[in-house]
C-alpha positions as YAML, in Angstrom:
chain: A
units: angstrom
residues:
- id: 1
  name: MET
  ca: [0.00, 0.00, 0.00]
- id: 2
  name: PRO
  ca: [1.23, 3.54, -0.70]
- id: 3
  name: GLU
  ca: [1.85, 5.96, 2.09]
- id: 4
  name: GLU
  ca: [-0.81, 8.56, 2.82]
- id: 5
  name: SER
  ca: [0.59, 12.01, 2.07]
- id: 6
  name: THR
  ca: [-0.42, 15.65, 1.99]
- id: 7
  name: SER
  ca: [1.28, 18.85, 1.03]
- id: 8
  name: ARG
  ca: [1.20, 22.24, 2.74]
- id: 9
  name: ASP
  ca: [2.77, 25.63, 2.00]
- id: 10
  name: VAL
  ca: [5.78, 26.48, 4.18]
- id: 11
  name: PRO
  ca: [7.06, 30.09, 4.17]
- id: 12
  name: ILE
  ca: [10.80, 30.66, 3.87]
- id: 13
  name: PRO
  ca: [12.80, 33.92, 4.15]
- id: 14
  name: GLY
  ca: [12.02, 36.28, 1.30]
- id: 15
  name: GLY
  ca: [8.29, 35.65, 1.34]
- id: 16
  name: VAL
  ca: [8.51, 32.62, -0.95]
- id: 17
  name: LYS
  ca: [6.40, 29.54, -0.16]
- id: 18
  name: VAL
  ca: [7.45, 25.99, -0.95]
- id: 19
  name: LYS
  ca: [5.59, 22.70, -0.75]
- id: 20
  name: GLU
  ca: [6.53, 20.45, 2.17]
- id: 21
  name: ARG
  ca: [5.45, 16.85, 1.63]
- id: 22
  name: GLN
  ca: [4.35, 15.00, 4.78]
- id: 23
  name: LYS
  ca: [4.17, 11.22, 4.84]
- id: 24
  name: TRP
  ca: [2.72, 8.68, 7.19]
- id: 25
  name: GLY
  ca: [3.66, 5.01, 7.04]
- id: 26
  name: VAL
  ca: [0.85, 2.49, 6.62]
- id: 27
  name: SER
  ca: [0.48, 0.05, 9.50]
- id: 28
  name: PRO
  ca: [0.32, -3.75, 9.07]
- id: 29
  name: SER
  ca: [-3.30, -3.67, 10.24]
- id: 30
  name: HIS
  ca: [-4.13, -1.16, 7.49]
- id: 31
  name: VAL
  ca: [-2.59, -3.48, 4.87]
- id: 32
  name: PHE
  ca: [-4.45, -6.48, 6.34]
- id: 33
  name: TYR
  ca: [-7.79, -4.66, 6.24]
- id: 34
  name: HIS
  ca: [-7.11, -3.37, 2.73]
- id: 35
  name: PHE
  ca: [-6.47, -6.80, 1.21]
- id: 36
  name: GLY
  ca: [-8.77, -8.65, 3.62]
- id: 37
  name: THR
  ca: [-11.88, -6.63, 2.76]
- id: 38
  name: SER
  ca: [-11.22, -7.28, -0.94]
- id: 39
  name: GLY
  ca: [-10.75, -11.03, -0.47]
- id: 40
  name: VAL
  ca: [-13.79, -11.48, 1.78]
- id: 41
  name: SER
  ca: [-16.08, -9.53, -0.53]
- id: 42
  name: VAL
  ca: [-15.02, -11.55, -3.61]
- id: 43
  name: ALA
  ca: [-15.41, -14.84, -1.69]
- id: 44
  name: ALA
  ca: [-18.93, -13.88, -0.54]
- id: 45
  name: ALA
  ca: [-19.94, -13.02, -4.12]
- id: 46
  name: THR
  ca: [-18.41, -16.28, -5.38]
- id: 47
  name: ALA
  ca: [-20.36, -18.36, -2.87]
- id: 48
  name: VAL
  ca: [-23.62, -16.80, -4.09]
- id: 49
  name: THR
  ca: [-22.92, -17.11, -7.83]
- id: 50
  name: HIS
  ca: [-20.97, -20.41, -7.95]
- id: 51
  name: PRO
  ca: [-23.80, -22.49, -9.51]
- id: 52
  name: LEU
  ca: [-23.77, -20.07, -12.47]
- id: 53
  name: ASP
  ca: [-20.02, -20.59, -12.79]
- id: 54
  name: VAL
  ca: [-20.57, -24.37, -13.06]
- id: 55
  name: LEU
  ca: [-23.21, -23.77, -15.75]
- id: 56
  name: LYS
  ca: [-20.85, -21.43, -17.60]
- id: 57
  name: VAL
  ca: [-18.04, -24.00, -17.74]
- id: 58
  name: ARG
  ca: [-20.40, -26.76, -18.94]
- id: 59
  name: LEU
  ca: [-21.87, -24.47, -21.63]
- id: 60
  name: GLN
  ca: [-18.42, -23.41, -22.86]
- id: 61
  name: MET
  ca: [-17.44, -27.06, -23.37]
- id: 62
  name: GLN
  ca: [-20.43, -27.90, -25.58]
- id: 63
  name: LEU
  ca: [-19.75, -29.15, -29.14]
- id: 64
  name: VAL
  ca: [-16.01, -28.59, -29.02]
- id: 65
  name: GLY
  ca: [-14.88, -28.10, -32.62]
- id: 66
  name: GLN
  ca: [-18.41, -28.38, -34.00]
- id: 67
  name: ARG
  ca: [-21.35, -26.23, -35.00]
- id: 68
  name: GLY
  ca: [-24.84, -27.13, -33.95]
- id: 69
  name: PRO
  ca: [-27.73, -26.32, -31.60]
- id: 70
  name: LEU
  ca: [-26.61, -25.62, -28.06]
- id: 71
  name: THR
  ca: [-28.26, -26.53, -24.79]
- id: 72
  name: GLY
  ca: [-29.54, -23.39, -23.10]
- id: 73
  name: MET
  ca: [-28.80, -22.28, -19.54]
- id: 74
  name: GLY
  ca: [-32.26, -23.24, -18.25]
- id: 75
  name: ARG
  ca: [-32.17, -26.71, -19.82]
- id: 76
  name: LEU
  ca: [-28.66, -27.39, -18.53]
- id: 77
  name: PHE
  ca: [-29.65, -26.26, -15.04]
- id: 78
  name: TYR
  ca: [-32.55, -28.74, -15.10]
- id: 79
  name: GLU
  ca: [-30.35, -31.58, -16.38]
- id: 80
  name: ILE
  ca: [-27.68, -31.06, -13.71]
- id: 81
  name: GLY
  ca: [-30.31, -30.89, -10.98]
- id: 82
  name: LYS
  ca: [-31.99, -34.06, -12.27]
- id: 83
  name: ASN
  ca: [-28.86, -36.14, -12.93]
- id: 84
  name: GLU
  ca: [-26.41, -34.86, -10.33]
- id: 85
  name: GLY
  ca: [-28.57, -33.25, -7.68]
- id: 86
  name: VAL
  ca: [-28.01, -29.90, -6.01]
- id: 87
  name: GLY
  ca: [-24.41, -30.89, -5.27]
- id: 88
  name: GLY
  ca: [-23.66, -30.84, -8.99]
- id: 89
  name: LEU
  ca: [-24.15, -27.08, -8.98]
- id: 90
  name: TYR
  ca: [-21.50, -26.68, -6.27]
- id: 91
  name: LEU
  ca: [-18.72, -28.80, -7.77]
- id: 92
  name: GLY
  ca: [-15.34, -27.11, -7.23]
- id: 93
  name: LEU
  ca: [-16.69, -24.75, -4.55]
- id: 94
  name: ALA
  ca: [-13.74, -25.25, -2.16]
- id: 95
  name: PRO
  ca: [-11.02, -24.25, -4.65]
- id: 96
  name: ALA
  ca: [-13.31, -21.49, -5.95]
- id: 97
  name: LEU
  ca: [-13.54, -19.94, -2.48]
- id: 98
  name: THR
  ca: [-9.80, -20.40, -1.87]
- id: 99
  name: ARG
  ca: [-9.04, -18.70, -5.16]
- id: 100
  name: SER
  ca: [-11.52, -15.93, -4.43]
- id: 101
  name: VAL
  ca: [-9.81, -14.94, -1.20]
- id: 102
  name: LEU
  ca: [-6.34, -15.00, -2.77]
- id: 103
  name: TYR
  ca: [-7.15, -13.78, -6.27]
- id: 104
  name: GLY
  ca: [-9.85, -11.35, -5.20]
- id: 105
  name: GLY
  ca: [-7.74, -9.88, -2.43]
- id: 106
  name: LEU
  ca: [-4.84, -9.30, -4.81]
- id: 107
  name: ARG
  ca: [-6.93, -8.19, -7.80]
- id: 108
  name: LEU
  ca: [-8.83, -5.49, -5.94]
- id: 109
  name: GLY
  ca: [-6.16, -4.81, -3.35]
- id: 110
  name: LEU
  ca: [-3.40, -4.03, -5.84]
- id: 111
  name: TYR
  ca: [-5.50, -1.58, -7.85]
- id: 112
  name: GLU
  ca: [-5.02, 1.42, -5.54]
- id: 113
  name: PRO
  ca: [-1.25, 0.93, -5.04]
- id: 114
  name: SER
  ca: [-0.90, 0.56, -8.81]
- id: 115
  name: LYS
  ca: [-2.75, 3.84, -9.36]
- id: 116
  name: TYR
  ca: [-0.49, 5.46, -6.77]
- id: 117
  name: ILE
  ca: [2.65, 4.25, -8.57]
- id: 118
  name: CYS
  ca: [1.26, 5.50, -11.90]
- id: 119
  name: ALA
  ca: [0.57, 8.88, -10.31]
- id: 120
  name: LEU
  ca: [4.18, 9.07, -9.07]
- id: 121
  name: ALA
  ca: [5.67, 7.89, -12.36]
- id: 122
  name: PHE
  ca: [3.48, 9.82, -14.80]
- id: 123
  name: GLU
  ca: [2.02, 12.52, -12.55]
- id: 124
  name: SER
  ca: [-1.44, 11.55, -13.73]
- id: 125
  name: THR
  ca: [-4.41, 9.45, -12.65]
- id: 126
  name: ASN
  ca: [-6.38, 9.75, -15.89]
- id: 127
  name: ILE
  ca: [-8.46, 6.93, -17.35]
- id: 128
  name: LEU
  ca: [-5.47, 5.39, -19.19]
- id: 129
  name: MET
  ca: [-3.56, 5.12, -15.91]
- id: 130
  name: LYS
  ca: [-6.59, 3.47, -14.30]
- id: 131
  name: ILE
  ca: [-6.86, 0.96, -17.15]
- id: 132
  name: ALA
  ca: [-3.14, 0.15, -16.85]
- id: 133
  name: SER
  ca: [-3.43, -0.24, -13.07]
- id: 134
  name: GLY
  ca: [-6.40, -2.58, -13.38]
- id: 135
  name: ALA
  ca: [-4.74, -4.66, -16.11]
- id: 136
  name: PHE
  ca: [-1.57, -5.09, -14.06]
- id: 137
  name: SER
  ca: [-3.47, -5.99, -10.87]
- id: 138
  name: GLY
  ca: [-5.67, -8.59, -12.55]
- id: 139
  name: ALA
  ca: [-2.87, -10.20, -14.57]
- id: 140
  name: LEU
  ca: [-0.53, -10.52, -11.59]
- id: 141
  name: ALA
  ca: [-3.26, -11.93, -9.33]
- id: 142
  name: THR
  ca: [-4.15, -14.57, -11.92]
- id: 143
  name: ALA
  ca: [-0.54, -15.57, -12.59]
- id: 144
  name: LEU
  ca: [-0.13, -16.33, -8.89]
- id: 145
  name: THR
  ca: [-3.42, -18.23, -8.43]
- id: 146
  name: ASN
  ca: [-3.80, -20.08, -11.77]
- id: 147
  name: PRO
  ca: [-3.26, -23.59, -10.27]
- id: 148
  name: VAL
  ca: [-6.32, -23.19, -8.06]
- id: 149
  name: GLU
  ca: [-8.39, -22.17, -11.09]
- id: 150
  name: VAL
  ca: [-7.24, -25.25, -13.03]
- id: 151
  name: VAL
  ca: [-8.28, -27.53, -10.15]
- id: 152
  name: LYS
  ca: [-11.63, -25.76, -9.90]
- id: 153
  name: VAL
  ca: [-12.64, -26.14, -13.55]
- id: 154
  name: ARG
  ca: [-11.48, -29.77, -13.61]
- id: 155
  name: LEU
  ca: [-13.74, -30.54, -10.65]
- id: 156
  name: GLN
  ca: [-16.64, -28.64, -12.20]
- id: 157
  name: MET
  ca: [-16.51, -30.80, -15.34]
- id: 158
  name: ASN
  ca: [-16.10, -34.13, -13.54]
- id: 159
  name: SER
  ca: [-19.31, -35.04, -11.73]
- id: 160
  name: GLU
  ca: [-18.73, -38.80, -11.74]
- id: 161
  name: VAL
  ca: [-15.48, -39.03, -9.77]
- id: 162
  name: ARG
  ca: [-15.79, -37.51, -6.32]
- id: 163
  name: ARG
  ca: [-12.31, -36.22, -5.57]
- id: 164
  name: GLY
  ca: [-11.40, -33.41, -3.28]
- id: 165
  name: PRO
  ca: [-9.32, -30.42, -4.43]
- id: 166
  name: TYR
  ca: [-6.08, -31.83, -2.98]
- id: 167
  name: GLN
  ca: [-6.60, -35.23, -4.63]
- id: 168
  name: GLU
  ca: [-7.38, -33.54, -7.95]
- id: 169
  name: LEU
  ca: [-4.22, -31.43, -7.61]
- id: 170
  name: GLN
  ca: [-2.14, -34.57, -7.00]
- id: 171
  name: LYS
  ca: [-3.74, -36.29, -10.01]
- id: 172
  name: ILE
  ca: [-2.96, -33.40, -12.34]
- id: 173
  name: VAL
  ca: [0.67, -33.15, -11.20]
- id: 174
  name: SER
  ca: [1.29, -36.92, -11.34]
- id: 175
  name: GLU
  ca: [-0.30, -37.43, -14.77]
- id: 176
  name: GLU
  ca: [0.49, -34.15, -16.55]
- id: 177
  name: GLY
  ca: [3.33, -32.56, -14.59]
- id: 178
  name: MET
  ca: [3.64, -29.27, -12.71]
- id: 179
  name: ARG
  ca: [3.33, -27.23, -15.91]
- id: 180
  name: ALA
  ca: [-0.28, -28.41, -16.25]
- id: 181
  name: LEU
  ca: [-1.18, -26.22, -13.27]
- id: 182
  name: TRP
  ca: [-0.44, -23.20, -15.46]
- id: 183
  name: LYS
  ca: [-2.47, -24.36, -18.46]
- id: 184
  name: GLY
  ca: [-4.35, -21.44, -19.92]
- id: 185
  name: VAL
  ca: [-2.40, -18.93, -17.81]
- id: 186
  name: GLY
  ca: [-1.86, -16.60, -20.82]
- id: 187
  name: PRO
  ca: [-5.56, -16.21, -21.69]
- id: 188
  name: ALA
  ca: [-6.39, -16.23, -17.97]
- id: 189
  name: MET
  ca: [-4.02, -13.30, -17.37]
- id: 190
  name: ALA
  ca: [-5.40, -11.48, -20.42]
- id: 191
  name: ARG
  ca: [-8.95, -12.11, -19.24]
- id: 192
  name: ALA
  ca: [-8.25, -11.05, -15.64]
- id: 193
  name: GLY
  ca: [-6.34, -7.98, -16.78]
- id: 194
  name: ALA
  ca: [-9.17, -6.97, -19.11]
- id: 195
  name: LEU
  ca: [-11.78, -7.77, -16.46]
- id: 196
  name: THR
  ca: [-10.09, -5.80, -13.69]
- id: 197
  name: ALA
  ca: [-9.28, -2.89, -16.00]
- id: 198
  name: SER
  ca: [-12.83, -2.72, -17.40]
- id: 199
  name: GLN
  ca: [-14.57, -3.37, -14.07]
- id: 200
  name: LEU
  ca: [-12.63, -1.06, -11.77]
- id: 201
  name: THR
  ca: [-12.03, 1.69, -14.32]
- id: 202
  name: THR
  ca: [-15.74, 1.70, -15.24]
- id: 203
  name: TYR
  ca: [-16.68, 1.65, -11.55]
- id: 204
  name: ASP
  ca: [-14.24, 4.46, -10.78]
- id: 205
  name: GLU
  ca: [-15.37, 6.63, -13.69]
- id: 206
  name: SER
  ca: [-19.09, 5.86, -13.16]
- id: 207
  name: LYS
  ca: [-18.87, 7.01, -9.55]
- id: 208
  name: ARG
  ca: [-17.06, 10.18, -10.58]
- id: 209
  name: GLU
  ca: [-19.53, 11.05, -13.34]
- id: 210
  name: LEU
  ca: [-22.61, 10.18, -11.28]
- id: 211
  name: MET
  ca: [-21.41, 12.40, -8.44]
- id: 212
  name: ARG
  ca: [-20.67, 15.13, -10.97]
- id: 213
  name: TRP
  ca: [-24.00, 15.05, -12.81]
- id: 214
  name: THR
  ca: [-26.45, 13.79, -10.15]
- id: 215
  name: SER
  ca: [-27.12, 14.33, -6.48]
- id: 216
  name: LEU
  ca: [-25.67, 10.90, -5.58]
- id: 217
  name: ARG
  ca: [-22.82, 10.82, -3.09]
- id: 218
  name: GLU
  ca: [-20.72, 8.03, -1.56]
- id: 219
  name: GLY
  ca: [-23.19, 5.44, -0.32]
- id: 220
  name: PHE
  ca: [-25.21, 2.36, -1.20]
- id: 221
  name: TYR
  ca: [-27.11, 3.69, -4.23]
- id: 222
  name: LEU
  ca: [-24.01, 5.18, -5.86]
- id: 223
  name: HIS
  ca: [-22.11, 1.92, -5.31]
- id: 224
  name: LEU
  ca: [-25.04, -0.18, -6.58]
- id: 225
  name: ILE
  ca: [-25.52, 1.75, -9.84]
- id: 226
  name: SER
  ca: [-21.79, 2.06, -10.55]
- id: 227
  name: SER
  ca: [-21.10, -1.64, -9.88]
- id: 228
  name: THR
  ca: [-24.01, -2.71, -12.11]
- id: 229
  name: ILE
  ca: [-22.58, -0.67, -15.00]
- id: 230
  name: ALA
  ca: [-19.14, -2.14, -14.30]
- id: 231
  name: GLY
  ca: [-20.55, -5.70, -14.41]
- id: 232
  name: MET
  ca: [-22.13, -5.17, -17.84]
- id: 233
  name: VAL
  ca: [-18.96, -3.68, -19.35]
- id: 234
  name: GLY
  ca: [-16.80, -6.43, -17.83]
- id: 235
  name: THR
  ca: [-18.96, -9.19, -19.34]
- id: 236
  name: ILE
  ca: [-18.86, -7.76, -22.87]
- id: 237
  name: VAL
  ca: [-15.09, -7.29, -22.77]
- id: 238
  name: THR
  ca: [-14.08, -10.62, -21.23]
- id: 239
  name: ALA
  ca: [-16.53, -13.32, -22.43]
- id: 240
  name: PRO
  ca: [-14.36, -14.48, -25.41]
- id: 241
  name: MET
  ca: [-11.25, -14.59, -23.21]
- id: 242
  name: ASP
  ca: [-13.12, -16.59, -20.59]
- id: 243
  name: MET
  ca: [-14.13, -19.11, -23.26]
- id: 244
  name: VAL
  ca: [-10.53, -19.56, -24.46]
- id: 245
  name: LYS
  ca: [-9.23, -19.87, -20.90]
- id: 246
  name: THR
  ca: [-11.76, -22.60, -20.04]
- id: 247
  name: ARG
  ca: [-11.05, -24.60, -23.22]
- id: 248
  name: LEU
  ca: [-7.29, -24.58, -22.57]
- id: 249
  name: MET
  ca: [-7.60, -25.54, -18.91]
- id: 250
  name: LEU
  ca: [-9.87, -28.48, -19.80]
- id: 251
  name: GLN
  ca: [-7.91, -29.62, -22.86]
- id: 252
  name: ARG
  ca: [-6.84, -32.92, -21.23]
- id: 253
  name: GLU
  ca: [-10.53, -33.60, -20.50]
- id: 254
  name: SER
  ca: [-11.51, -33.16, -24.17]
- id: 255
  name: ASN
  ca: [-11.85, -36.03, -26.65]
- id: 256
  name: GLU
  ca: [-8.90, -34.89, -28.76]
- id: 257
  name: MET
  ca: [-5.47, -34.41, -27.21]
- id: 258
  name: ARG
  ca: [-3.72, -31.07, -27.80]
- id: 259
  name: LEU
  ca: [-6.60, -29.64, -29.78]
- id: 260
  name: TYR
  ca: [-5.34, -26.11, -29.08]
- id: 261
  name: ARG
  ca: [-1.70, -25.01, -29.12]
- id: 262
  name: SER
  ca: [-2.17, -21.56, -27.57]
- id: 263
  name: GLY
  ca: [-4.76, -18.97, -26.69]
- id: 264
  name: PHE
  ca: [-4.67, -17.39, -30.15]
- id: 265
  name: HIS
  ca: [-4.86, -20.80, -31.81]
- id: 266
  name: CYS
  ca: [-7.84, -21.70, -29.63]
- id: 267
  name: ALA
  ca: [-9.68, -18.48, -30.55]
- id: 268
  name: TYR
  ca: [-8.91, -19.08, -34.24]
- id: 269
  name: LYS
  ca: [-10.12, -22.71, -34.11]
- id: 270
  name: VAL
  ca: [-13.32, -21.71, -32.33]
- id: 271
  name: LEU
  ca: [-14.01, -19.01, -34.94]
- id: 272
  name: ILE
  ca: [-13.39, -21.40, -37.84]
- id: 273
  name: THR
  ca: [-15.18, -24.48, -36.53]
- id: 274
  name: GLU
  ca: [-17.90, -23.00, -34.32]
- id: 275
  name: GLY
  ca: [-18.43, -19.52, -35.73]
- id: 276
  name: PRO
  ca: [-18.14, -16.10, -34.05]
- id: 277
  name: GLN
  ca: [-20.95, -17.02, -31.67]
- id: 278
  name: GLY
  ca: [-18.71, -19.82, -30.39]
- id: 279
  name: LEU
  ca: [-16.60, -17.26, -28.53]
- id: 280
  name: TYR
  ca: [-19.72, -16.23, -26.62]
- id: 281
  name: LYS
  ca: [-20.91, -19.70, -25.62]
- id: 282
  name: GLY
  ca: [-22.18, -19.37, -22.09]
- id: 283
  name: GLY
  ca: [-22.25, -15.59, -22.56]
- id: 284
  name: LEU
  ca: [-25.69, -15.19, -20.98]
- id: 285
  name: THR
  ca: [-24.54, -17.26, -18.03]
- id: 286
  name: ILE
  ca: [-21.35, -15.20, -17.77]
- id: 287
  name: PHE
  ca: [-23.47, -12.05, -17.59]
- id: 288
  name: ALA
  ca: [-25.95, -13.64, -15.16]
- id: 289
  name: ARG
  ca: [-22.99, -14.54, -12.93]
- id: 290
  name: LEU
  ca: [-20.58, -11.64, -13.46]
- id: 291
  name: GLY
  ca: [-23.21, -8.92, -13.16]
- id: 292
  name: PRO
  ca: [-24.42, -9.92, -9.67]
- id: 293
  name: GLN
  ca: [-20.91, -10.96, -8.63]
- id: 294
  name: THR
  ca: [-19.51, -7.54, -9.55]
- id: 295
  name: THR
  ca: [-22.35, -5.78, -7.73]
- id: 296
  name: ILE
  ca: [-22.08, -7.91, -4.58]
- id: 297
  name: THR
  ca: [-18.28, -7.67, -4.55]
- id: 298
  name: LEU
  ca: [-18.02, -3.90, -4.92]
- id: 299
  name: VAL
  ca: [-20.97, -2.95, -2.72]
- id: 300
  name: LEU
  ca: [-19.82, -5.31, 0.06]
- id: 301
  name: CYS
  ca: [-16.21, -4.24, -0.31]
- id: 302
  name: GLU
  ca: [-17.19, -0.57, 0.08]
- id: 303
  name: LYS
  ca: [-19.20, -1.38, 3.22]
- id: 304
  name: LEU
  ca: [-16.39, -3.48, 4.74]
- id: 305
  name: ARG
  ca: [-13.89, -0.72, 3.99]
- id: 306
  name: GLU
  ca: [-16.19, 1.74, 5.75]
- id: 307
  name: PHE
  ca: [-16.34, -0.52, 8.82]
- id: 308
  name: ALA
  ca: [-12.55, -0.92, 8.75]
- id: 309
  name: GLY
  ca: [-12.04, 2.85, 8.61]
- id: 310
  name: LEU
  ca: [-10.67, 2.84, 5.05]
- id: 311
  name: LYS
  ca: [-11.56, 5.35, 2.37]
- id: 312
  name: ALA
  ca: [-13.92, 4.35, -0.45]
- id: 313
  name: LEU
  ca: [-12.52, 2.66, -3.58]
...
């Protein structure tokens, strides 16, 4: 976290005033609250929207390499409930929550320090600096937590074998090697960078413009409206990247081995074999999940920050 600082005019002989910069170090408890509120808010949102994440992964893996009619979200929900029970909608919940605390805490928590560094380096906090800060925060958080995401999507696709996260992790490492835990990390970093940049920049700018043009001030309604806008923008920007990331992470689970060589190759193959709409398979589910998740995350994070004595995002 950056240090809090202010400037004040200090007179010197001759009547000239200079700026004296005052700094206060940030305490460990401040850092803990900063990252902790982010992680807890993302985990709470994940717990609520996890069934939609399971549906999204299943929808994205339909008709791999083929064109044809797709099963809709409602039909798939019914089939999972009928064949696998309610538990089928919560496959991979443990690694999802673990990842949420780690990934969410880093993704949101690093945004403000990144903006601070940009302000020092470029003497600006304009929208481009916010986009760069969000992209860096999301990409770094995903690079560090990608193994947990791989375990999660593997569990979500495998309803027949009841393995825990640790057993699944061991299976992946023993059969595919350590590198398998970073499958899809490139598209995942691109997706997380784009998501964080679009979400937090849109949220930041929405709050600023709403306070400028309306009577809204820091509080629940401002946070609710701004986070809803951020969720819509984030879905549109990241749905194709999410599709590519899921396909790469589940490649070993597909019928054909090494169907995709890279993220770009995967996107190209999907476009050629499944059409442009193939990149948006599960798109409605992504929006149904990401919209509420963004809203819950940001509204709850703002409230937790208020309780912890931190300033608003």
